KOLTIMI-780417 format. One record per atom (N, C-alpha, C): residue in one letter; x, y, z. Coordinates in Angstrom, 1 decimal, decimal comma. Atoms other than C-alpha are relative to their C-alpha. Layout:
// KOLTIMI-780417
<code:A	X:X	Y:Y	Z:Z>;
...
***
This chain:
// KOLTIMI-780417
<code:M	X:-0,5	Y:-0,8	Z:0,8>;
<code:M	X:-5,4	Y:5,6	Z:-11,0>;
<code:M	X:-1,4	Y:0,5	Z:-1,2>;
<code:H	X:1,1	Y:-0,6	Z:0,3>;
<code:H	X:-9,0	Y:6,1	Z:-12,5>;
<code:H	X:-0,5	Y:1,4	Z:0,4>;
<code:E	X:0,2	Y:-1,1	Z:-0,9>;
<code:E	X:-9,8	Y:8,5	Z:-9,9>;
<code:E	X:0,7	Y:1,1	Z:-0,4>;
<code:Q	X:-1,3	Y:-1,1	Z:0,4>;
<code:Q	X:-6,5	Y:10,6	Z:-10,7>;
<code:Q	X:-0,5	Y:0,7	Z:-1,2>;
<code:S	X:0,0	Y:-0,3	Z:1,4>;
<code:S	X:-7,3	Y:10,8	Z:-14,3>;
<code:S	X:-1,6	Y:1,0	Z:0,4>;
<code:L	X:1,2	Y:-0,3	Z:-0,2>;
<code:L	X:-11,2	Y:11,7	Z:-13,5>;
<code:L	X:0,0	Y:1,6	Z:0,7>;
<code:M	X:0,1	Y:-1,0	Z:-0,6>;
<code:M	X:-10,3	Y:14,3	Z:-10,8>;
<code:M	X:0,7	Y:1,5	Z:-0,7>;
<code:A	X:-0,8	Y:-1,3	Z:0,7>;
<code:A	X:-7,5	Y:16,2	Z:-13,1>;
<code:A	X:-0,8	Y:0,5	Z:-1,4>;
<code:D	X:0,7	Y:-0,2	Z:1,2>;
<code:D	X:-9,9	Y:16,2	Z:-15,9>;
<code:D	X:-1,1	Y:1,3	Z:0,8>;
<code:M	X:1,1	Y:-1,1	Z:-0,3>;
<code:M	X:-12,7	Y:17,9	Z:-13,5>;
<code:M	X:0,8	Y:1,2	Z:0,4>;
<code:M	X:-0,8	Y:-1,0	Z:-0,4>;
<code:M	X:-9,8	Y:20,4	Z:-12,0>;
<code:M	X:0,4	Y:0,8	Z:-1,2>;
<code:R	X:0,1	Y:-0,7	Z:0,9>;
<code:R	X:-9,2	Y:21,5	Z:-15,4>;
<code:R	X:-1,1	Y:0,8	Z:-0,6>;
<code:K	X:1,6	Y:-0,6	Z:0,1>;
<code:K	X:-13,0	Y:22,2	Z:-16,1>;
<code:K	X:0,1	Y:1,1	Z:1,0>;
<code:I	X:0,2	Y:-0,9	Z:-1,1>;
<code:I	X:-12,9	Y:24,0	Z:-12,8>;
<code:I	X:0,8	Y:1,1	Z:-0,2>;
<code:F	X:-0,9	Y:-1,0	Z:0,2>;
<code:F	X:-9,8	Y:26,2	Z:-13,5>;
<code:F	X:-0,1	Y:0,8	Z:-1,3>;
<code:S	X:0,4	Y:-0,9	Z:1,3>;
<code:S	X:-10,9	Y:27,2	Z:-17,0>;
<code:S	X:-1,0	Y:0,9	Z:0,4>;
<code:I	X:1,0	Y:-1,0	Z:-0,1>;
<code:I	X:-14,1	Y:28,5	Z:-15,9>;
<code:I	X:0,5	Y:1,2	Z:1,3>;
<code:V	X:-0,4	Y:-1,2	Z:-0,7>;
<code:V	X:-12,1	Y:30,4	Z:-12,9>;
<code:V	X:0,6	Y:1,1	Z:-0,9>;
<code:E	X:-0,8	Y:-0,8	Z:0,4>;
<code:E	X:-9,9	Y:31,7	Z:-15,1>;
<code:E	X:-1,0	Y:0,8	Z:-1,2>;
<code:A	X:1,0	Y:-0,6	Z:0,6>;
<code:A	X:-12,8	Y:32,7	Z:-17,6>;
<code:A	X:-0,5	Y:1,1	Z:0,3>;
<code:E	X:0,4	Y:-1,1	Z:-0,8>;
<code:E	X:-14,3	Y:34,6	Z:-15,1>;
<code:E	X:0,5	Y:0,9	Z:0,9>;
<code:N	X:-0,9	Y:-1,1	Z:-1,0>;
<code:N	X:-11,6	Y:36,4	Z:-13,5>;
<code:N	X:-0,3	Y:-0,3	Z:1,4>;
<code:A	X:0,3	Y:0,2	Z:-1,3>;
<code:A	X:-12,4	Y:34,8	Z:-10,1>;
<code:A	X:1,2	Y:-0,3	Z:0,8>;
<code:T	X:-0,8	Y:0,1	Z:-1,1>;
<code:T	X:-10,4	Y:34,3	Z:-7,1>;
<code:T	X:0,0	Y:-1,5	Z:0,7>;
<code:A	X:0,2	Y:1,2	Z:-1,0>;
<code:A	X:-11,7	Y:31,1	Z:-5,6>;
<code:A	X:-1,3	Y:-0,5	Z:-0,5>;
<code:V	X:1,4	Y:0,4	Z:0,3>;
<code:V	X:-14,4	Y:28,6	Z:-6,0>;
<code:V	X:-0,5	Y:-0,4	Z:1,5>;
<code:S	X:0,4	Y:0,2	Z:-1,5>;
<code:S	X:-16,9	Y:28,4	Z:-2,9>;
<code:S	X:-0,8	Y:-1,5	Z:-0,3>;
<code:S	X:0,4	Y:1,0	Z:0,3>;
<code:S	X:-18,8	Y:25,6	Z:-4,3>;
<code:S	X:-0,1	Y:-0,9	Z:-1,2>;
<code:V	X:0,1	Y:0,8	Z:1,3>;
<code:V	X:-19,3	Y:22,6	Z:-6,9>;
<code:V	X:-1,0	Y:-1,0	Z:0,3>;
<code:T	X:1,3	Y:0,8	Z:-0,2>;
<code:T	X:-22,3	Y:20,7	Z:-7,9>;
<code:T	X:0,3	Y:-1,1	Z:-1,1>;
<code:V	X:-0,1	Y:1,4	Z:1,1>;
<code:V	X:-21,6	Y:17,2	Z:-9,9>;
<code:V	X:-1,3	Y:-0,9	Z:-0,1>;
<code:R	X:0,8	Y:1,2	Z:0,3>;
<code:R	X:-23,9	Y:14,5	Z:-11,4>;
<code:R	X:0,7	Y:-1,2	Z:0,0>;
<code:L	X:-0,8	Y:1,5	Z:-0,1>;
<code:L	X:-22,8	Y:11,0	Z:-10,6>;
<code:L	X:-1,2	Y:-0,7	Z:-1,0>;
<code:G	X:0,6	Y:0,8	Z:0,7>;
<code:G	X:-24,3	Y:8,8	Z:-13,4>;
<code:G	X:-0,3	Y:-1,1	Z:0,7>;
<code:A	X:0,2	Y:1,1	Z:-0,5>;
<code:A	X:-25,9	Y:5,8	Z:-12,3>;
<code:A	X:1,1	Y:-1,3	Z:-0,1>;
<code:L	X:-1,0	Y:0,9	Z:0,5>;
<code:L	X:-23,2	Y:3,7	Z:-14,0>;
<code:L	X:1,6	Y:0,4	Z:0,5>;
<code:A	X:-0,9	Y:-0,3	Z:-0,2>;
<code:A	X:-20,3	Y:5,9	Z:-12,6>;
<code:A	X:1,0	Y:-0,8	Z:0,7>;
<code:H	X:-0,9	Y:1,1	Z:-0,9>;
<code:H	X:-18,7	Y:3,4	Z:-10,3>;
<code:H	X:1,0	Y:0,9	Z:0,9>;
<code:I	X:-0,3	Y:-0,9	Z:-1,2>;
<code:I	X:-17,9	Y:6,3	Z:-7,5>;
<code:I	X:-1,0	Y:0,4	Z:0,6>;
<code:S	X:1,1	Y:-0,7	Z:-1,0>;
<code:S	X:-19,9	Y:7,1	Z:-4,5>;
<code:S	X:0,1	Y:1,2	Z:0,4>;
<code:P	X:0,0	Y:-1,2	Z:-0,4>;
<code:P	X:-20,4	Y:10,5	Z:-3,3>;
<code:P	X:1,0	Y:0,4	Z:1,0>;
<code:D	X:-1,1	Y:-0,1	Z:-0,9>;
<code:D	X:-18,3	Y:10,1	Z:-0,4>;
<code:D	X:1,3	Y:-0,3	Z:-0,7>;
<code:H	X:-1,6	Y:0,5	Z:0,5>;
<code:H	X:-15,3	Y:8,5	Z:-2,4>;
<code:H	X:0,2	Y:1,4	Z:-0,8>;
<code:F	X:-0,5	Y:-1,2	Z:0,8>;
<code:F	X:-15,7	Y:11,5	Z:-5,1>;
<code:F	X:0,2	Y:1,3	Z:0,8>;
<code:R	X:-0,5	Y:-1,0	Z:-1,0>;
<code:R	X:-15,8	Y:14,0	Z:-2,2>;
<code:R	X:1,7	Y:-0,3	Z:0,4>;
<code:E	X:-1,6	Y:-0,1	Z:-0,4>;
<code:E	X:-12,5	Y:12,8	Z:-0,9>;
<code:E	X:1,0	Y:0,2	Z:-1,0>;
<code:H	X:-0,8	Y:-0,3	Z:1,2>;
<code:H	X:-10,9	Y:12,6	Z:-4,1>;
<code:H	X:0,0	Y:1,5	Z:-0,5>;
<code:F	X:0,1	Y:-1,7	Z:0,4>;
<code:F	X:-11,9	Y:16,2	Z:-4,9>;
<code:F	X:0,7	Y:0,9	Z:1,0>;
<code:E	X:-0,5	Y:-0,8	Z:-1,4>;
<code:E	X:-11,0	Y:17,5	Z:-1,4>;
<code:E	X:1,9	Y:-0,2	Z:-0,4>;
<code:Q	X:-1,5	Y:0,4	Z:0,2>;
<code:Q	X:-7,4	Y:15,8	Z:-2,3>;
<code:Q	X:0,7	Y:0,8	Z:-1,4>;
<code:A	X:-0,5	Y:-0,8	Z:1,2>;
<code:A	X:-7,1	Y:17,3	Z:-5,9>;
<code:A	X:0,1	Y:1,6	Z:0,2>;
<code:A	X:0,0	Y:-1,2	Z:-0,2>;
<code:A	X:-8,1	Y:20,6	Z:-4,7>;
<code:A	X:1,0	Y:0,6	Z:1,0>;
<code:Q	X:-0,9	Y:-0,4	Z:-1,0>;
<code:Q	X:-5,5	Y:21,0	Z:-2,0>;
<code:Q	X:0,8	Y:0,8	Z:-0,7>;
<code:G	X:-0,8	Y:-0,7	Z:0,5>;
<code:G	X:-3,4	Y:24,0	Z:-2,5>;
<code:G	X:-0,6	Y:0,8	Z:-1,5>;
<code:T	X:0,7	Y:-0,6	Z:1,5>;
<code:T	X:-5,9	Y:25,3	Z:-5,4>;
<code:T	X:-1,0	Y:1,1	Z:0,4>;
<code:C	X:1,1	Y:-1,2	Z:0,0>;
<code:C	X:-8,4	Y:28,2	Z:-5,9>;
<code:C	X:-1,3	Y:-0,8	Z:0,5>;
<code:A	X:1,0	Y:0,4	Z:-0,5>;
<code:A	X:-10,9	Y:25,3	Z:-5,2>;
<code:A	X:0,1	Y:-0,7	Z:1,5>;
<code:E	X:0,0	Y:0,2	Z:-1,2>;
<code:E	X:-9,5	Y:24,3	Z:-1,8>;
<code:E	X:-1,2	Y:0,4	Z:0,9>;
<code:G	X:1,2	Y:-0,2	Z:-1,2>;
<code:G	X:-12,3	Y:24,1	Z:1,0>;
<code:G	X:-1,4	Y:0,5	Z:-0,9>;
<code:A	X:1,4	Y:-0,1	Z:1,0>;
<code:A	X:-15,2	Y:24,3	Z:-1,9>;
<code:A	X:-0,8	Y:-1,0	Z:0,7>;
<code:R	X:0,9	Y:1,1	Z:-0,8>;
<code:R	X:-18,3	Y:22,6	Z:-0,6>;
<code:R	X:-0,4	Y:-0,9	Z:-1,2>;
<code:V	X:0,3	Y:1,2	Z:1,0>;
<code:V	X:-19,2	Y:19,6	Z:-2,9>;
<code:V	X:-1,4	Y:-0,7	Z:-0,1>;
<code:D	X:1,5	Y:0,4	Z:0,0>;
<code:D	X:-22,7	Y:18,9	Z:-3,6>;
<code:D	X:0,1	Y:-1,2	Z:-1,1>;
<code:V	X:-0,1	Y:0,9	Z:0,7>;
<code:V	X:-23,1	Y:15,7	Z:-5,3>;
<code:V	X:-1,6	Y:-0,5	Z:-0,2>;
<code:I	X:1,2	Y:0,6	Z:0,8>;
<code:I	X:-26,5	Y:14,5	Z:-7,4>;
<code:I	X:0,3	Y:-1,4	Z:-0,4>;
<code:E	X:-0,2	Y:1,5	Z:0,4>;
<code:E	X:-26,7	Y:10,7	Z:-7,6>;
<code:E	X:-1,2	Y:-0,1	Z:-1,2>;
<code:L	X:0,6	Y:0,0	Z:1,1>;
<code:L	X:-28,6	Y:10,0	Z:-11,0>;
<code:L	X:-0,3	Y:-1,8	Z:0,3>;
<code:E	X:0,7	Y:1,8	Z:-0,1>;
<code:E	X:-30,6	Y:6,3	Z:-10,9>;
<code:E	X:-0,5	Y:-0,3	Z:-1,4>;
<code:D	X:0,5	Y:0,6	Z:1,2>;
<code:D	X:-31,2	Y:6,0	Z:-14,4>;
<code:D	X:0,9	Y:-0,6	Z:-1,0>;
<code:R	X:-1,4	Y:1,0	Z:0,4>;
<code:R	X:-28,9	Y:3,3	Z:-15,9>;
<code:R	X:-0,3	Y:0,1	Z:-1,5>;
<code:Q	X:0,0	Y:-0,3	Z:1,2>;
<code:Q	X:-30,3	Y:4,0	Z:-19,2>;
<code:Q	X:0,5	Y:1,3	Z:-0,7>;
<code:D	X:-0,5	Y:-1,2	Z:0,4>;
<code:D	X:-29,4	Y:7,6	Z:-19,5>;
<code:D	X:1,5	Y:0,0	Z:-0,7>;
<code:P	X:-1,1	Y:0,2	Z:0,9>;
<code:P	X:-27,0	Y:8,3	Z:-22,2>;
<code:P	X:1,4	Y:0,5	Z:0,8>;
<code:Q	X:-1,2	Y:-0,2	Z:-0,7>;
<code:Q	X:-24,6	Y:9,9	Z:-19,2>;
<code:Q	X:-0,2	Y:-1,1	Z:1,0>;
<code:A	X:0,4	Y:0,6	Z:-1,6>;
<code:A	X:-25,3	Y:7,3	Z:-16,6>;
<code:A	X:1,7	Y:-0,5	Z:0,0>;
<code:Q	X:-1,4	Y:0,3	Z:-0,7>;
<code:Q	X:-21,5	Y:6,4	Z:-16,6>;
<code:Q	X:0,8	Y:1,2	Z:0,0>;
<code:D	X:-0,8	Y:-1,0	Z:0,0>;
<code:D	X:-20,4	Y:9,8	Z:-16,7>;
<code:D	X:0,1	Y:0,9	Z:1,4>;
<code:I	X:0,2	Y:-0,7	Z:-1,6>;
<code:I	X:-19,7	Y:12,1	Z:-13,8>;
<code:I	X:0,2	Y:1,9	Z:-0,7>;
<code:V	X:0,0	Y:-1,2	Z:0,9>;
<code:V	X:-20,6	Y:15,6	Z:-15,2>;
<code:V	X:0,0	Y:1,5	Z:1,3>;
<code:L	X:0,2	Y:-0,8	Z:-0,9>;
<code:L	X:-19,9	Y:19,1	Z:-13,4>;
<code:L	X:-1,0	Y:1,0	Z:-0,7>;
<code:D	X:1,3	Y:-0,5	Z:0,5>;
<code:D	X:-23,2	Y:20,6	Z:-13,3>;
<code:D	X:-0,2	Y:1,6	Z:0,3>;
<code:S	X:-0,1	Y:-1,4	Z:-0,2>;
<code:S	X:-22,4	Y:24,0	Z:-11,8>;
<code:S	X:1,1	Y:0,5	Z:1,7>;
<code:I	X:-0,9	Y:-0,3	Z:-0,7>;
<code:I	X:-19,9	Y:25,9	Z:-9,9>;
<code:I	X:-0,3	Y:1,7	Z:0,6>;
<code:E	X:0,4	Y:-1,3	Z:-0,7>;
<code:E	X:-20,1	Y:29,0	Z:-7,6>;
<code:E	X:1,5	Y:0,4	Z:0,4>;
<code:L	X:-1,2	Y:-0,5	Z:0,3>;
<code:L	X:-17,2	Y:31,6	Z:-7,8>;
<code:L	X:0,1	Y:0,8	Z:1,3>;
<code:V	X:-0,2	Y:-1,2	Z:-0,5>;
<code:V	X:-15,7	Y:34,1	Z:-5,3>;
<code:V	X:0,8	Y:1,3	Z:-0,7>;
<code:D	X:-0,8	Y:-1,0	Z:1,0>;
<code:D	X:-14,7	Y:37,5	Z:-7,0>;
<code:D	X:1,0	Y:0,2	Z:0,4>;
***
Protein backbone atom coordinates (compact mmCIF):
# COMPACT_ATOMS: atom_id res chain seq x y z
CA UNK A 1 0.00 0.00 0.00
CA UNK A 2 2.84 2.40 0.83
CA UNK A 3 4.33 1.95 -2.65
CA UNK A 4 0.97 2.74 -4.30
CA UNK A 5 0.63 6.08 -2.53
CA UNK A 6 4.29 6.83 -3.16
CA UNK A 7 3.89 6.19 -6.89
CA UNK A 8 0.60 8.08 -7.07
CA UNK A 9 2.34 11.12 -5.58
CA UNK A 10 5.32 10.74 -7.90
CA UNK A 11 3.05 10.46 -10.96
CA UNK A 12 1.09 13.57 -9.91
CA UNK A 13 4.35 15.53 -9.77
CA UNK A 14 5.47 14.22 -13.15
CA UNK A 15 2.12 14.86 -14.84
CA UNK A 16 2.06 18.38 -13.41
CA UNK A 17 5.48 19.10 -14.94
CA UNK A 18 4.48 17.55 -18.27
CA UNK A 19 1.34 19.71 -18.38
CA UNK A 20 3.15 22.90 -17.32
CA UNK A 21 5.79 22.38 -20.02
CA UNK A 22 3.26 21.35 -22.71
CA UNK A 23 5.27 18.18 -23.32
CA UNK A 24 3.96 15.00 -24.89
CA UNK A 25 5.95 12.40 -22.99
CA UNK A 26 8.65 11.71 -20.44
CA UNK A 27 11.92 10.24 -21.70
CA UNK A 28 13.65 9.88 -18.33
CA UNK A 29 13.23 10.47 -14.63
CA UNK A 30 15.91 10.74 -11.96
CA UNK A 31 15.00 10.23 -8.31
CA UNK A 32 16.99 10.36 -5.10
CA UNK A 33 16.28 7.64 -2.55
CA UNK A 34 17.07 8.68 1.00
CA UNK A 35 19.10 6.27 3.10
CA UNK A 36 16.00 5.45 5.18
CA UNK A 37 13.48 5.38 2.30
CA UNK A 38 12.97 1.61 2.75
CA UNK A 39 12.77 0.82 -0.95
CA UNK A 40 15.49 -0.53 -3.21
CA UNK A 41 16.25 1.00 -6.60
CA UNK A 42 15.01 -2.14 -8.38
CA UNK A 43 11.81 -2.17 -6.35
CA UNK A 44 11.26 1.53 -7.09
CA UNK A 45 11.77 0.97 -10.83
CA UNK A 46 9.34 -1.94 -10.80
CA UNK A 47 6.62 0.12 -9.14
CA UNK A 48 7.34 3.10 -11.37
CA UNK A 49 6.96 0.99 -14.51
CA UNK A 50 3.61 -0.33 -13.27
CA UNK A 51 2.35 3.14 -12.35
CA UNK A 52 3.50 4.60 -15.69
CA UNK A 53 1.69 2.04 -17.87
CA UNK A 54 -0.66 3.77 -20.28
CA UNK A 55 0.61 7.25 -19.35
CA UNK A 56 2.99 9.80 -20.85
CA UNK A 57 5.70 8.33 -18.60
CA UNK A 58 5.44 4.79 -19.96
CA UNK A 59 8.82 3.59 -21.19
CA UNK A 60 10.75 6.38 -19.47
CA UNK A 61 14.24 5.52 -18.27
CA UNK A 62 14.43 5.61 -14.47
CA UNK A 63 17.72 6.61 -12.88
CA UNK A 64 17.99 6.18 -9.13
CA UNK A 65 20.54 7.89 -6.93
CA UNK A 66 20.90 6.14 -3.58
CA UNK A 67 21.86 8.44 -0.72
CA UNK A 68 23.75 6.98 2.23
CA UNK A 69 23.60 9.73 4.85
CA UNK A 70 21.14 8.55 7.52
CA UNK A 71 21.38 11.97 9.21
CA UNK A 72 20.26 13.89 6.11
CA UNK A 73 16.94 15.70 6.69
CA UNK A 74 15.60 13.92 3.58
CA UNK A 75 16.85 10.48 4.61
CA UNK A 76 13.32 9.04 4.56
CA UNK A 77 12.28 10.77 1.35
CA UNK A 78 12.11 9.86 -2.28
CA UNK A 79 12.73 13.03 -4.26
CA UNK A 80 12.05 13.69 -7.92
CA UNK A 81 15.47 15.07 -8.86
CA UNK A 82 15.00 15.71 -12.58
CA UNK A 83 12.82 14.85 -15.54
CA UNK A 84 13.51 14.88 -19.27
CA UNK A 85 10.57 15.61 -21.51
CA UNK A 86 9.66 15.04 -25.15
CA UNK A 87 8.07 18.04 -26.86
